[in-house]
N, C-alpha and C positions, 0 to 999 in steps of 0.2 A: 263311134267312139275311137276306133283305131285311127281314123283320118284326123280327128281332133288332136290326138296325142302326137301324131306325126307333124301336124302344123305347129303345135306348141314347141316341139323339139327344133323344128326348122327356124322358127322365130328366135329361139334361144341361141342357136348357132350364129345367126346373124348378129345378135346382140353381143355375143362373145367376141366375134371378130372386130366389132367396133370398139369393144373394151380393150382388146389387145393393142389396137392402134393408139388409143388414148394412153395406155400404160407406157408406151414408148416415149411419151412426151413429159410425164411426171410420175410421182410416186403412185403405186397401185395399192389397193386395199380390198378387203372382202368383209361383208357384213352378213351375218345370219340373224334374221329377225323373226320373232314369234309375237303375234298380236292377237289378243283375245278380248272380246267384248261380250260378257255374259249377262243375259237378261235375268234380273231378279224377280221383277213383276212388270206391270204395264208402265210404270214410271221410273223405276230405279234400275241402274245397270252397274256392273262391276268390271272395270277395265284392267287388264294386265298386259305387260310388255316385257320381253327379254331380248336384248341385243348383244350378240358376241361379235366384236370387231377385231380384225387382225390385219397386220401389214401385208402378209401373203395369205394364200388360200388356207386358212385355219391353222397355219403353222407358226405364226409369230404374234402372240397376243398383244393387242393394243388397248382394248377397253371392254368392260362389261357394264351394261346398263340394265337396271331393273326398275320398272316403273309400275305403279298401281294407283287406282283411284276409284271413287264412287261418283257416278253420274246420275243426273235427274233429267228425264225427258220432258221438255216443256210442251211440245206438240208431237205426239206419236214418237217416231224415231228421227224426225227431221231437224229438231233443235234440241241440243243437249248441253247442259252445264255440268262441269266436272271439277272436283277438287282432288288433288293427288299428291303422292310422295314419290321420290326417286332416289336411288343410290347408284353412284357411278364410280367404278374402279378404273383408273387410267394408268397406263405405263408407257408414256411417250419417250422416244429417244432424246437424249441430251445432244444438242447440236454439235456435230463434228466428232462424236464418239459412238461407241457401240454399247454404252451404258444407258440404262433407263431410269427415269424419275417416276417413282410410284406415288400415287396420291389417291385420296378418297374424297368424294364430293356428295353432299346431300342437298336435295331440292324439295321445295314446296311449290306446287304449280296450280294455276287455275286456267280453265279453258272453256271456250264456247265453240260448238260445232254446228254448222248449218249445212244441210244436204238438200240438193236440188236435182231434178231430172229434166233435161231438155231433149225431147225425142229419145234417142238411144243413149245419149251421153249422160252419165251420172257424175255430178259435181259435188265436191266437198270443200267447204271453207272451214278452217280451224284457226282460232285466235287464242294464243297461249301467252300467259305471263309466268315467268319463272323467278323464284327467289332462291339464289344459289349460295350455299354455305360451303366455302372453299377452304383449303388448308391454311393454316396460320391465322385462323379466325377472320379471314377475308369474307366479305359479303358483296354480292353483285345481283343486279336485276337484269332480266333480258326479256324482250318482246319478240314473238314469233308469229308470222302469218304463213299459213300453209294452204295451197290451192291444188286439189287433185282432181283428175278426171279418169273415168273408165269408159271404154267404148266396146260393147260386145260385138263380135263379128258374125257368129253363126246363130245367134238368138237375139230376141228383143231385150232381154234382161239377163243379168249374170246369175246363173244357177248351175246345177250339176251339168258337167260336160260342155260348159260355155267357154269358148276361147275369146279372150278380149285383150285390147290394147290398154296400157296403163301409163300415166305420166303424172308428175307433180312438180311443183316449184315451192320452196320454202325459204323465206328470208328471215334472218336473225338480226335484231337491232339491240344494242346495249344502251343502258341508261347513263353510262359513263363513256368517255373517250377510250378507244376509238368507237364511234357510233355504229359503224358497219362491222358486224361480226363475221357473217358468212352467208352464202346463198347455195342452196342445194337444188339441183335439177335432175330429175329421174325420168328415164324412158324405158319401158319394158313390155313384157307380155305376161298374161295371167291365164290360169285355167281353173274353172270351177270343179273342185274335186268331189264335193258332196253338197247336200242341201245348205249347210252352214259353213263350209270350209272351202278355201281356195288357196292357190299358191301363185306367186309372182316371181319373176326373175328379170334382171336387167341391169343397166348401168346408171349409177347416181354420180353426177359430176359435182364436186364440192368446190366452190369458188371462194377463196379467201382474198384479203386485201392485196397480198403480194405473191400469192401462188395458187395453183389449182391442183386438184387431186381427184382421180376417178376411183370409184368404189363399185365392186361387183356385189349386187345384193340378191339374196334369196329370202323371200318373205312368205311366211305361212300365216294365214288368217283363220281364226276360229270364232264364229259368232253364233251363239246358241243360248237357249234358256238353260239355267242350271236345273239338273234333275233333283227332285226332292225324294229323299228316302222314306 
């Protein structure tokens, strides 16, 4: 266990050094992410997500995202349909000033997740449609495709005390111009903390049409059945 923790720290240091070099080229940011997928029974799941995003390491608030939804497993846990709601509080800087523009956004979203395993590699495909209710009664729709992979290093599957490599790519497409919204590319390392919990850390590089931005991410996963009293 001590060796696994040492390796996890070493991989994290390497990721931090890469992040520092990226930050010299563009704006830097930090995201703290909590993801929970609670099993209600064999078919139904309850998903929850909280993201705290800042311009610097937790010192300059940028955005708070709260997302929840109810999912239905079509085949075991490998194919899941979900309907959800989201609330987003944003405080971006006004260009050329030190002032921020504060806004609230509400979303309804639908998604389908497909999970696959090829040897040691665990793959996840996520297809999501978002109906976005923006300030000033504006409405937008957005389509997202997310492809993630996890590769355990010291065990065959990800469980307690498993060190693993993690990566994902997610592309965002608007139903109005501009069609391309953004693309997110993440590389990092993870550690299985318990039977149903794990933590990841790494760099997510966010590509926009005219600029790029690196984000340092710390992600905590909690996947377990709800305890009945």
